[in-house]
C-alpha positions in Angstrom: 35.3 -92.1 175.2 36.8 -94.4 172.6 40.1 -94.5 174.6 38.2 -95.5 177.8 36.6 -98.4 176.0 39.9 -99.5 174.7 41.4 -99.2 178.2 38.6 -101.5 179.6 39.2 -104.0 176.9 43.0 -104.1 177.6 42.2 -105.1 181.2 40.4 -108.3 180.0 42.6 -111.4 180.4 42.6 -114.5 178.3 41.1 -116.2 181.3 38.2 -113.7 181.4 37.5 -114.4 177.8 38.0 -118.2 178.1 35.3 -118.2 180.8 32.9 -116.9 178.2 33.5 -119.8 175.8 31.1 -122.8 176.0 31.0 -126.1 174.1 27.7 -126.5 172.3 27.1 -129.1 169.6 30.7 -130.1 169.9 31.9 -126.6 169.0 33.5 -123.9 171.1 31.2 -120.9 170.9 30.5 -117.5 172.6 27.0 -116.2 173.3 25.8 -113.1 171.4 25.3 -111.2 174.6 28.9 -111.9 175.7 30.2 -110.9 172.3 28.1 -107.7 172.5 29.4 -106.9 176.0 33.0 -107.3 174.8 32.5 -105.2 171.7 30.5 -102.5 173.6 27.4 -103.1 171.4 23.9 -104.2 172.3 23.0 -107.8 171.7 20.3 -106.5 169.4 22.8 -104.6 167.2 25.2 -107.5 167.0 22.3 -109.7 165.8 21.2 -107.0 163.3 24.7 -106.9 161.9 24.6 -110.6 161.4 21.2 -110.6 159.7 22.3 -107.8 157.4 25.3 -109.9 156.4 23.7 -113.3 156.6 25.7 -114.8 153.7 28.9 -114.3 155.8 27.5 -116.3 158.7 26.8 -119.9 157.7 25.7 -122.4 160.4 29.3 -123.4 161.2 30.1 -119.7 162.0 26.9 -118.7 163.9 23.7 -120.5 165.0 20.7 -120.0 167.2 20.4 -122.1 170.3 17.5 -124.5 170.6 15.2 -124.1 173.7 16.8 -127.2 175.2 20.3 -125.9 174.7 19.3 -122.6 176.2 17.7 -124.2 179.2 20.8 -126.4 179.7 23.0 -123.3 179.8 20.6 -121.5 182.2 20.6 -124.5 184.6 24.3 -125.1 184.3 25.4 -121.5 184.9 22.4 -119.8 186.5 22.5 -117.0 183.9 20.9 -116.1 180.6 17.5 -115.0 182.1 14.8 -115.0 179.5 12.1 -113.2 181.5 12.1 -110.0 183.6 12.3 -110.7 187.3 13.1 -107.8 189.6 15.3 -106.0 187.0 17.1 -109.1 185.6 18.2 -109.2 182.0 15.5 -110.1 179.6 15.8 -112.2 176.4 13.0 -112.0 173.9 14.6 -114.5 171.6 16.8 -117.6 171.9 20.5 -116.5 171.9 22.8 -116.9 168.9 26.3 -118.2 169.4 29.5 -117.6 167.4 32.3 -120.0 166.6 35.8 -118.8 166.3 35.3 -118.2 162.6 32.0 -116.3 163.3 33.9 -114.0 165.7 36.5 -113.4 163.0 33.8 -112.6 160.4 31.9 -110.4 162.9 35.0 -108.2 163.5 35.1 -107.5 159.7 31.4 -106.7 159.6 31.6 -104.3 162.6 34.7 -102.5 161.3 35.7 -100.5 164.3 38.9 -100.4 166.4 37.3 -102.0 169.5 36.0 -104.9 167.4 39.4 -105.5 165.9 41.3 -105.4 169.2 38.8 -107.5 171.0 38.6 -110.0 168.2 42.4 -110.6 168.4 42.0 -111.3 172.2 39.1 -113.6 171.6 41.0 -115.5 168.8 43.9 -116.0 171.3 41.5 -117.4 173.9 39.9 -119.8 171.4 43.4 -121.0 170.4 44.4 -121.5 174.0 41.2 -123.5 174.6 41.8 -125.6 171.6 45.3 -126.4 172.7 44.0 -127.3 176.2 41.4 -129.6 174.7 44.0 -131.3 172.4 46.4 -131.8 175.3 43.5 -133.4 177.3 42.9 -135.8 174.5 46.5 -137.1 174.6 46.7 -137.6 178.4 
């Protein structure tokens, strides 16, 4: 089972991961639900791990979206359903988002092989995104 999960993770490209990175409050972040999917955890368990280790996740590592930020993402991408409609995903609470540093801290908190391997790929995607943004500034 563990090998199958690792095989799936190895199929993810940097482009796949970069498509899960959004800019909110001027920071590049990933949604808790996307991080959970990549790590093969539930969103609830990811957020529980953060709350159990809250001192490791200051506001510049992890923060909860406001209702307006959440609505903007929903309208922009047509995802992140908050209510159940014909079997769609439900969100009881506003999502949390993780910065690059938050992802790094989360991999240390989760302490499993998948989290470590996935975190390396996520870090690479964040670095590529940062390089792309920096090049755009100089053009």
